[in-house]
C-alpha positions in Angstrom: 54.5 90.0 141.0 56.6 87.9 138.6 60.2 87.2 139.6 62.9 85.0 138.1 62.3 82.1 140.6 58.6 82.0 139.6 59.0 82.6 135.9 57.7 79.4 134.1 57.5 80.7 130.5 60.8 82.1 129.2 61.8 83.5 125.9 65.5 83.1 124.9 66.6 85.4 122.1 69.6 84.2 120.1 69.7 85.5 116.6 73.2 84.5 115.6 75.0 81.5 113.9 74.5 77.8 114.4 77.6 77.7 116.6 76.3 80.6 118.7 73.0 78.7 119.3 74.9 75.6 120.3 77.3 77.6 122.6 74.2 79.0 124.4 72.7 75.5 125.2 74.5 75.2 128.6 72.8 78.4 129.7 69.5 77.2 128.4 69.9 74.0 130.4 70.7 76.2 133.5 67.4 78.0 133.1 65.6 74.7 133.2 67.7 72.8 135.7 65.7 72.0 138.8 62.6 73.4 137.3 61.0 70.7 135.2 57.9 72.7 134.6 59.8 75.6 133.1 59.3 76.2 129.3 62.0 77.8 127.1 61.2 79.2 123.6 64.0 80.2 121.4 63.7 83.2 119.1 66.2 82.8 116.3 67.0 83.5 112.7 65.6 81.3 109.9 68.9 79.4 109.2 69.4 78.6 112.8 65.9 77.1 113.4 67.0 73.6 112.2 69.6 73.2 114.9 67.4 74.8 117.5 64.9 72.0 116.9 67.6 69.4 117.8 68.3 70.9 121.2 66.3 69.0 124.0 66.3 72.1 126.3 64.3 74.1 123.7 60.5 73.5 123.8 59.6 75.8 120.9 61.3 77.8 118.2 60.1 81.1 116.8 61.8 82.2 113.6 62.5 86.0 113.0 64.6 87.9 110.6 65.9 90.8 112.6 66.6 93.9 110.5 69.5 94.9 112.7 71.5 91.7 111.7 74.0 92.0 108.8 72.8 88.8 107.2 69.1 90.0 107.0 68.3 91.4 103.5 66.9 94.9 103.4 63.1 95.2 103.6 60.8 98.1 103.1 58.2 97.4 105.8 58.2 97.0 109.5 55.1 94.8 109.4 57.1 91.6 110.3 58.4 93.3 113.5 54.9 94.3 114.7 53.6 90.9 113.8 56.4 89.4 116.0 55.6 91.8 118.9 51.9 90.6 118.7 52.9 87.0 118.6 55.2 87.4 121.7 52.4 89.2 123.5 50.1 86.3 122.8 52.6 83.8 124.1 52.4 85.6 127.5 56.1 85.1 128.4 57.1 85.7 132.1 60.7 86.6 131.2 63.1 87.1 128.3 66.9 86.4 128.2 68.7 88.2 125.4 72.0 86.4 124.4 74.5 88.3 122.4 78.2 88.4 121.6 80.0 91.3 123.3 80.0 93.4 120.2 76.3 93.3 119.7 73.7 95.7 121.1 70.9 93.9 123.0 68.6 96.9 122.9 66.7 96.3 119.7 65.7 92.8 121.0 65.0 94.3 124.4 62.7 96.9 122.9 60.7 94.0 121.1 60.3 92.3 124.4 59.3 95.5 126.2 56.7 96.2 123.6 55.4 92.6 123.9 54.9 93.3 127.7 57.4 90.6 128.8 57.8 91.7 132.5 61.4 90.5 133.1 64.2 91.2 130.6 67.9 90.2 131.1 70.9 91.0 128.9 74.5 92.2 128.9 74.5 95.8 127.9 77.3 98.4 127.5 75.1 101.5 127.8 72.4 102.2 130.4 69.3 100.5 129.1 67.0 102.3 131.5 63.6 100.7 131.4 64.3 98.4 128.5 66.0 95.8 130.8 64.8 94.9 134.2 68.0 93.0 134.8 71.1 94.7 133.5 74.4 92.9 133.5 77.1 95.5 132.6 79.1 94.5 129.6 82.7 93.8 130.8 84.2 92.8 127.5 86.8 93.4 126.0 88.2 95.8 128.5 87.6 93.5 131.5 88.9 90.4 129.6 87.6 88.0 127.1 85.5 84.9 128.1 84.6 81.8 126.0 81.2 82.3 124.5 79.8 79.4 126.6 81.1 81.0 129.8 79.7 84.4 128.9 76.2 83.1 128.6 76.5 80.9 131.7 77.6 84.0 133.6 74.6 85.9 132.3 71.9 83.6 133.5 73.8 82.9 136.8 73.0 86.5 137.6 69.4 85.6 138.0 70.1 82.4 139.9 70.2 79.9 137.0 73.1 77.5 137.2 73.8 73.9 135.9 76.0 71.1 137.0 76.3 70.0 133.3 78.1 72.6 131.2 78.4 70.5 128.1 76.8 71.7 124.8 73.5 70.0 123.8 72.4 68.5 120.5 70.4 65.5 119.6 69.2 63.4 116.6 66.7 60.7 116.0 67.3 57.0 115.6 65.9 57.3 112.1 68.6 59.8 111.2 71.3 57.6 112.7 69.9 54.6 110.7 70.0 56.5 107.4 73.6 57.5 108.1 74.6 53.9 108.8 72.9 52.9 105.5 74.9 55.5 103.6 78.2 54.5 105.2 77.5 50.9 104.4 76.7 51.9 100.8 80.0 53.7 100.5 81.8 50.6 101.6 83.3 52.5 104.5 84.6 50.0 107.1 83.8 51.8 110.4 85.7 49.2 112.3 88.9 50.7 111.0 90.2 54.3 111.7 88.4 56.9 109.8 87.6 60.6 110.0 85.3 63.2 108.6 86.8 66.3 106.8 84.5 69.3 106.5 86.4 71.9 104.6 83.8 74.6 104.1 82.9 77.7 106.1 80.5 80.6 105.5 83.1 83.3 106.2 86.1 83.4 103.7 88.4 84.4 106.6 87.8 81.0 108.3 88.6 78.7 105.3 91.8 76.6 105.4 93.1 76.6 101.8 91.7 73.7 99.7 95.2 72.6 98.4 96.3 72.3 102.1 93.2 70.3 102.9 94.1 68.0 100.0 97.6 67.5 101.3 96.2 66.7 104.8 93.9 64.1 103.1 96.8 62.6 101.1 99.0 62.2 104.2 96.2 60.8 106.4 95.2 58.3 103.7 98.9 57.2 103.6 98.6 56.5 107.4 95.8 54.1 106.9 92.8 56.4 107.6 89.7 56.3 105.6 88.3 59.7 105.0 84.8 61.1 104.4 84.3 64.5 102.9 81.1 66.4 103.9 79.8 69.8 103.0 76.6 71.7 102.0 75.0 71.4 98.7 76.9 74.5 97.4 80.2 73.0 98.5 80.2 69.9 96.3 82.6 71.4 93.8 85.0 72.3 96.6 84.9 68.7 97.9 85.5 67.2 94.5 88.4 69.6 93.9 90.0 68.7 97.2 89.6 65.0 96.7 91.0 65.3 93.2 94.0 67.2 94.4 94.5 64.5 97.0 94.7 61.8 94.4 91.1 60.6 94.7 91.5 59.3 98.3 88.4 58.9 100.6 84.7 59.2 99.9 82.3 62.0 99.1 79.0 62.1 101.1 77.0 62.5 97.9 73.7 63.0 99.7 72.7 66.5 100.7 72.5 65.9 104.4 69.9 67.4 106.6 71.3 68.9 109.7 70.1 66.1 111.8 71.8 63.6 109.6 75.1 65.6 109.7 74.7 65.5 113.5 74.3 61.7 113.4 77.3 61.3 111.1 79.6 63.5 113.3 78.5 61.5 116.4 79.4 58.3 114.6 82.8 59.5 113.5 85.9 59.0 115.6 87.2 62.4 114.5 86.3 65.6 112.7 88.7 67.8 110.9 87.1 71.2 110.2 87.4 74.9 110.0 86.1 76.8 112.9 82.5 76.7 111.8 79.2 75.1 112.8 80.2 71.4 112.5 83.1 72.0 114.9 80.6 73.0 117.6 78.3 70.2 116.7 81.2 67.8 117.3 81.8 69.4 120.7 78.1 68.9 121.5 78.2 65.3 120.4 81.5 64.4 122.1 83.4 63.8 118.9 87.1 64.9 119.0 87.8 67.6 116.6 90.9 69.2 114.9 89.8 72.8 114.6 91.6 74.9 112.0 91.0 78.2 113.9 91.3 81.4 112.0 92.4 84.2 114.5 89.3 86.3 113.9 88.2 86.0 117.5 89.3 84.1 120.6 85.9 83.1 122.1 84.7 80.2 120.0 87.2 77.3 120.4 85.6 73.8 120.9 84.1 73.5 124.3 84.5 70.5 126.7 85.6 68.0 124.1 89.0 66.5 123.1 90.4 68.9 120.5 93.4 70.4 118.9 93.1 74.1 117.9 95.5 75.0 115.1 96.5 78.5 113.9 99.5 80.5 112.9 100.1 83.6 115.0 99.9 86.9 113.1 100.0 90.6 114.1 96.5 91.1 112.8 94.9 88.4 115.1 91.5 89.0 116.6 90.3 91.1 113.7 86.7 90.1 114.1 86.3 90.1 110.3 84.6 87.6 108.0 87.0 88.5 105.2 90.8 88.6 105.7 91.6 92.4 105.8 95.2 91.8 104.9 94.4 89.4 102.1 97.0 86.8 103.1 95.0 84.4 105.3 98.2 83.6 107.0 96.6 82.7 110.3 95.3 79.6 108.5 97.6 79.3 105.5 100.6 79.2 107.9 99.4 76.0 109.5 101.3 73.2 107.8 99.4 70.1 106.7 101.9 68.1 108.7 100.7 69.8 111.8 97.1 68.9 111.1 98.0 65.3 110.5 100.0 65.1 113.7 97.0 66.6 115.6 94.6 64.1 114.0 96.8 61.1 114.8 97.2 62.3 118.4 93.5 62.5 118.9 93.0 59.1 117.3 95.8 57.6 119.3 93.6 55.2 121.3 92.3 53.8 117.9 94.8 51.4 116.3 96.3 52.5 113.1 98.0 50.4 110.4 101.1 52.5 110.9 102.2 55.5 112.9 103.3 58.8 111.6 
């Protein structure tokens, strides 16, 4: 009979954001630590597959658009779900670990795994899952306290004996990607021997965006302190980057290339500092050991940068921990209330070991 100690072929289900996938990597490492023969396959959403392929602990990625996630467009047929069940059955998994945030219900994923005849199925669950989970960890949050997302997932797998001595996030990139980034930096004329920083001002959720005019003021003040700045963003954020740089008086450089995720990882790893909203690149910085100034909207408390030098900046508001992607009050005060001077001070503090032309 299969048990967790003898399970060699494990399915990990994580259908959320890029940051959620990265914050699950210590738990994935725990599943493999001391068991070099163990294979871990990640079932994830299409936008997260790219980062999953950069995680050394993941051996294979299966892409799935789960209809119970809010980002999945409506579809008329259940055929993709039955196709997935067939694929999972063919893979002959010994066990499945379903990773969720505390507000999510793991049972739709558990049902898929049950129908695919995966014999062991582990998840946090608020309600009695009966036969859908063989290993049920009762959901303690939020009534029993709030844990960091990394700790939550480490606690989950620890329940079946999987622990790790290395709780850092995991992310890699190829030497080729690093070489392309170095060529681009050289082409920009960016002197990486001097103090510099990456500013990533975008975010998918409107509630997590520091105002562009305040980012511009941050850039202007940092440039006056002798820092060279590099603005990055997705292809759809080029106008935002150009507006911020224009408001800042044309300081810094724009990364004109549309970076692949691997190249963005290489760039963040190369940078002495990242200044970002609380979004995917902030967690990439944590995984790569790059200090980060995290402009942290008070939407939820569980996703601060993990195990990396950081400064988490926000302005306290009565509506904190709203768990909303859109500011319900319309004032964005938890971010708007952070003065640019606070951001500059935090950046210079993290860069303190690096000589600057002048101090703030």
